[in-house]
C-alpha positions in Angstrom: 3.6 13.1 10.0 1.1 10.6 11.3 -0.9 11.2 14.7 -3.8 10.4 14.3 -3.7 7.1 12.0 -6.2 6.5 9.2 -5.4 3.6 7.4 -4.2 0.1 7.4 -5.8 -3.3 5.6 -7.2 -5.7 7.0 -8.1 -9.4 6.1 -10.6 -12.2 7.1 -11.3 -16.1 7.7 -11.3 -18.1 4.7 -14.8 -19.2 4.7 -15.5 -22.0 3.1 -18.3 -20.9 0.0 -16.4 -18.3 -2.2 -17.9 -14.5 -1.9 -19.1 -13.2 -5.4 -17.9 -9.8 -4.3 -15.1 -8.0 -2.5 -16.4 -6.7 1.2 -17.6 -2.9 1.2 -16.0 -3.0 4.2 -13.1 -0.7 4.3 -9.6 -1.9 5.2 -7.9 1.5 5.2 -9.9 3.1 7.2 -10.8 3.9 10.7 -7.7 2.2 12.3 -6.3 3.1 16.0 -6.1 7.0 16.4 -2.6 7.9 17.8 -4.0 11.7 18.7 -7.3 11.9 16.9 -5.5 14.7 14.5 -2.9 14.9 11.6 0.2 17.0 10.4 2.1 17.0 7.2 5.8 15.8 6.7 8.0 16.3 3.8 11.8 17.0 3.5 14.0 17.8 0.0 15.8 15.5 -1.1 18.2 15.9 -4.3 17.6 14.1 -7.2 20.0 11.6 -8.3 21.0 10.1 -11.3 18.9 6.9 -13.4 19.8 4.0 -13.5 18.3 1.3 -15.5 19.6 -1.6 -14.1 16.7 -3.8 -11.9 14.0 -2.4 -14.1 12.0 -3.9 -16.7 10.7 -1.7 -19.9 6.7 -1.6 -20.2 5.6 -1.1 -23.9 2.6 1.7 -23.6 -0.4 0.8 -25.5 -4.6 1.1 -24.3 -6.5 -1.5 -21.7 -9.9 -1.2 -19.8 -9.1 -0.1 -16.5 -11.5 -1.1 -13.9 -13.5 -4.6 -13.0 -15.1 -6.5 -15.3 -17.3 -8.6 -13.4 -19.4 -7.9 -10.3 -16.5 -8.8 -7.4 -15.0 -5.1 -7.2 -15.9 -2.3 -4.6 -18.2 0.5 -5.6 -15.0 2.8 -6.9 -13.9 -0.2 -9.5 -16.6 1.2 -11.8 -17.9 1.7 -14.6 -14.6 0.1 -16.3 -12.9 3.0 -18.5 -10.2 2.8 -21.7 -7.0 4.2 -20.7 -4.0 4.5 -23.4 -0.5 4.8 -21.1 2.7 5.6 -23.3 6.0 3.1 -22.5 7.4 3.7 -19.1 10.4 1.3 -16.8 8.9 -0.2 -13.6 11.0 -1.8 -11.2 10.8 -5.2 -11.1 10.2 -5.9 -7.7 9.4 -3.6 -4.8 11.8 -1.6 -3.4 13.7 -3.8 -0.8 15.7 -3.1 3.0 18.4 -3.0 1.3 17.8 -0.2 -1.7 16.7 2.3 1.2 19.3 1.8 3.1 21.7 3.0 0.8 19.4 5.7 -0.5 19.5 7.0 4.0 23.2 6.5 3.4 23.0 8.7 1.4 21.4 11.5 1.9 20.8 11.1 5.9 16.7 11.2 5.4 15.0 10.2 8.2 11.6 9.0 7.6 8.1 10.0 9.2 7.7 6.9 11.5 10.8 8.1 12.6 10.0 10.8 14.1 8.7 12.7 17.2 5.6 15.3 16.8 6.7 18.4 17.9 4.2 20.0 19.5 5.2 23.1 19.1 4.5 22.5 15.3 1.7 19.9 15.8 0.0 22.7 17.7 -0.4 25.3 15.3 -2.1 23.3 12.8 -5.1 22.8 15.3 -8.1 24.4 16.6 -7.1 26.6 19.6 -7.5 25.0 22.8 -6.8 21.3 21.6 -4.8 20.4 24.9 -1.3 18.7 24.6 -1.4 15.0 24.4 1.0 13.3 27.0 4.1 13.2 26.4 4.4 9.0 26.7 2.4 9.5 23.3 5.1 12.2 21.5 7.2 10.2 20.8 8.6 7.7 17.6 6.3 5.4 16.7 4.4 3.5 13.4 1.6 0.7 13.6 2.9 -2.8 13.9 0.3 -5.5 13.1 -0.2 -7.4 16.4 -2.5 -10.1 16.1 -4.9 -11.6 18.9 -4.5 -14.7 19.9 -8.4 -15.4 19.5 -11.2 -14.6 16.9 -12.4 -11.0 16.8 -14.8 -9.0 15.6 -13.7 -8.2 12.3 -15.9 -4.8 12.2 -12.7 -3.0 14.7 -9.6 -3.1 13.0 -8.0 -1.6 16.4 -8.6 -5.9 17.5 -5.0 -5.8 15.0 -3.3 -2.6 14.8 -1.0 -1.1 17.1 1.1 2.2 17.6 5.0 0.5 18.7 7.3 2.9 20.3 10.3 2.6 18.0 8.6 0.8 15.0 10.5 1.8 11.4 11.9 1.2 8.6 14.6 -0.2 10.5 12.5 -2.1 13.0 9.5 -3.5 11.5 7.8 -5.2 14.6 9.1 -1.9 17.0 12.2 -2.6 19.3 14.5 -5.4 19.8 13.4 -6.1 16.1 15.9 -6.2 12.8 15.7 -6.5 9.3 18.8 -8.2 9.3 19.3 -11.2 7.0 16.2 -9.6 5.2 18.4 -7.2 3.4 16.4 -8.9 -0.3 12.2 -8.1 1.6 10.2 -4.9 0.9 11.4 -2.1 3.0 7.5 -1.2 4.9 6.8 1.7 7.4 7.3 4.5 5.0 4.7 6.9 4.3 4.0 8.3 0.8 6.3 11.2 1.5 9.0 8.8 2.0 8.5 6.2 -1.1 8.0 10.1 -3.4 11.6 11.2 -1.6 13.1 7.9 -2.1 12.4 8.3 -6.1 13.4 11.3 -6.6 16.8 10.1 -5.4 16.5 7.5 -7.3 15.8 9.5 -10.8 12.6 7.5 -10.6 9.0 8.4 -9.4 5.9 6.6 -8.6 3.6 5.3 -10.6 0.2 6.6 -11.2 -2.6 4.5 -11.0 -3.3 3.9 -14.3 0.4 3.1 -15.1 0.3 0.8 -12.0 -3.0 -1.5 -13.3 -1.2 -1.5 -17.0 1.6 -3.5 -15.9 0.4 -5.6 -13.5 -2.5 -7.2 -16.2 0.6 -7.7 -18.6 -0.9 -6.9 -21.4 -3.9 -9.2 -20.4 -7.8 -7.9 -20.2 -10.7 -8.7 -18.1 -8.6 -11.0 -16.3 -9.2 -11.3 -12.0 -5.8 -11.7 -11.4 -2.1 -11.5 -13.1 -2.2 -15.1 -14.0 -5.4 -15.2 -15.0 -9.0 -16.1 -13.0 -7.7 -19.3 -10.8 -8.5 -18.6 -7.2 -5.3 -17.5 -5.3 -5.6 -20.5 -2.8 -6.4 -22.9 -5.9 -3.1 -25.3 -7.7 0.2 -23.4 -5.9 0.8 -20.8 -4.0 0.9 -17.1 -6.4 1.4 -14.5 -4.4 2.2 -13.9 -0.6 -1.5 -13.7 0.9 -3.2 -14.5 4.0 -4.5 -18.1 4.5 -6.7 -19.3 7.5 -8.8 -17.3 10.5 -7.9 -13.8 9.8 -6.1 -11.7 12.5 -5.4 -15.0 14.7 -4.2 -17.7 12.7 -2.3 -18.2 9.6 -1.8 -21.7 8.2 1.2 -20.0 6.6 0.1 -22.0 3.2 2.2 -20.2 1.2 4.9 -20.5 3.2 4.8 -16.8 4.7 3.3 -15.6 8.4 4.5 -12.1 7.2 6.4 -10.3 4.0 8.0 -12.2 2.0 11.6 -11.8 0.4 11.6 -10.3 -3.3 10.8 -12.7 -5.9 9.8 -15.7 -3.5 6.8 -15.9 -6.8 6.7 -16.7 -10.0 6.4 -12.8 -11.8 3.7 -11.9 -13.9 3.8 -11.9 -17.9 6.0 -8.5 -18.2 8.4 -9.9 -15.6 7.1 -7.8 -12.6 7.0 -9.7 -9.1 4.5 -9.0 -6.7 2.2 -7.6 -8.0 0.0 -9.1 -6.0 0.2 -9.1 -2.1 3.6 -9.4 -0.3 3.1 -5.5 0.9 1.0 -2.6 -0.6 2.6 -0.1 -2.9 1.8 3.3 -3.2 1.0 5.0 -6.1 1.4 8.7 -7.0 -2.5 10.0 -7.6 -4.6 11.3 -5.0 -7.5 8.5 -4.5 -11.3 9.6 -5.1 -13.9 7.3 -5.0 -16.0 8.8 -7.8 -12.7 9.4 -10.4 -13.8 6.4 -12.4 -16.9 7.9 -13.1 -15.7 11.0 -14.5 -13.1 10.0 -16.7 -15.4 7.5 -18.8 -17.5 9.4 -21.3 -13.6 9.3 -23.3 -10.6 7.3 -23.5 -8.1 8.5 -20.9 -4.6 9.7 -22.5 -1.9 9.0 -19.4 -4.2 10.2 -16.9 -2.6 11.8 -13.3 -5.5 10.9 -11.1 -8.3 13.9 -9.6 -7.4 16.9 -8.3 -8.1 16.3 -4.8 -8.9 13.2 -2.6 -12.1 11.9 -1.2 -12.9 8.9 0.6 -16.8 9.2 2.2 -15.6 6.8 4.5 -13.5 9.4 5.9 -14.1 12.3 4.6 -12.0 14.9 6.2 -8.8 12.8 5.6 -6.8 13.2 2.1 -5.5 10.2 0.8 -3.2 8.5 -2.2 -4.3 5.9 -3.5 -2.5 2.3 -3.1 -2.9 -0.8 -5.4 -1.9 -4.7 -5.0 -2.4 -5.6 -1.6 -0.9 -7.1 1.1 -0.2 -10.1 3.4 -2.6 -9.5 4.9 -5.5 -9.8 2.4 -7.8 -12.5 2.1 -10.8 -13.5 -0.2 -13.7 -13.5 2.7 -12.8 -9.7 3.9 -10.4 -8.1 0.7 -9.2 -9.1 -1.9 -6.8 -6.2 -2.8 -4.7 -9.1 -4.9 -7.3 -8.3 -7.4 -5.4 -6.3 -10.4 -8.4 -3.9 -9.9 -8.7 -3.5 -6.6 -8.2 0.1 -5.5 -7.3 1.0 -1.7 -6.2 4.4 -0.2 -4.2 5.6 2.9 -3.0 8.9 4.5 0.0 10.0 3.0 1.4 10.2 6.3 0.7 6.7 7.1 3.3 4.4 7.2 2.5 0.5 8.2 4.0 -2.5 8.3 2.2 -3.9 5.3 3.1 -0.5 2.8 6.0 -0.3 0.6 6.6 1.0 -2.9 8.2 0.6 -6.5 9.3 3.4 -8.9 8.8 3.8 -12.5 10.5 6.3 -15.0 
């Protein structure tokens, strides 16, 4: 169960002059700590039957994985050749309605809905670790809580807060609801939750290679799935942040937070919201040096590194996430770029993180 929160994406104000390179600041590290420790949660869920409904078949092939220009972060280089076999992919992010069907069928309880069990937790901690206050040992999750004024963008605790009873049913905590939002992407789901859903649906989470191959839609060396035009040029192309982050969103794209799936045009493969809206879990462990290890020869259906490593938080194992979210902004986090990689602890669920499945 997530206890010391380990990741979250953020953004920053749009500047008049376009930047040439994505910020080296991580939008997935050093978010507000809950207890300063972590413990894992997993639940066994029986595998379900596979249905191709709502999925798109993507023919296999070769492609160049990674950044081709100077806008990438260090973990996006070197660009290297990858081969993937054909696969089916959900045309949209998994929705609240789809996840609710899974919960009703299985009785599954997500990570965010579980209060930490101190007797179990302390078995994983150094001897003598003091027990947190009972008020902290409650079901909770991280919610985007924008301040009323500009704040330093080096401290993401200014816009992420632990909120009691925040979960997939209550995205902003007690009193909030997903009623009327059945077609919105499910959020506050950990990697364990996403994996459990995928198994129940007879599917799995995509590898990073499959995800990037899919987002590119057959094109090579484009910054975004729609080409190279800036996300805020022309008409809205994805659900991202416009204005001054984190206190002012102009909603030029018509959405302040998450948007219903299929609110924007799909990519060339017919996949919706592969940029912006919510981050999407991949199956791979995240390792910042993995591309350097993979560049010597063509990688055939790579499944990622054997173990995680993030120099920003070297003691925290992380899984890869892709696609950016409604909080991404060009002046800080261009997570909606096709090659952009980010990472987060597998037991972390947040208001801007969801997933889609493959088969």
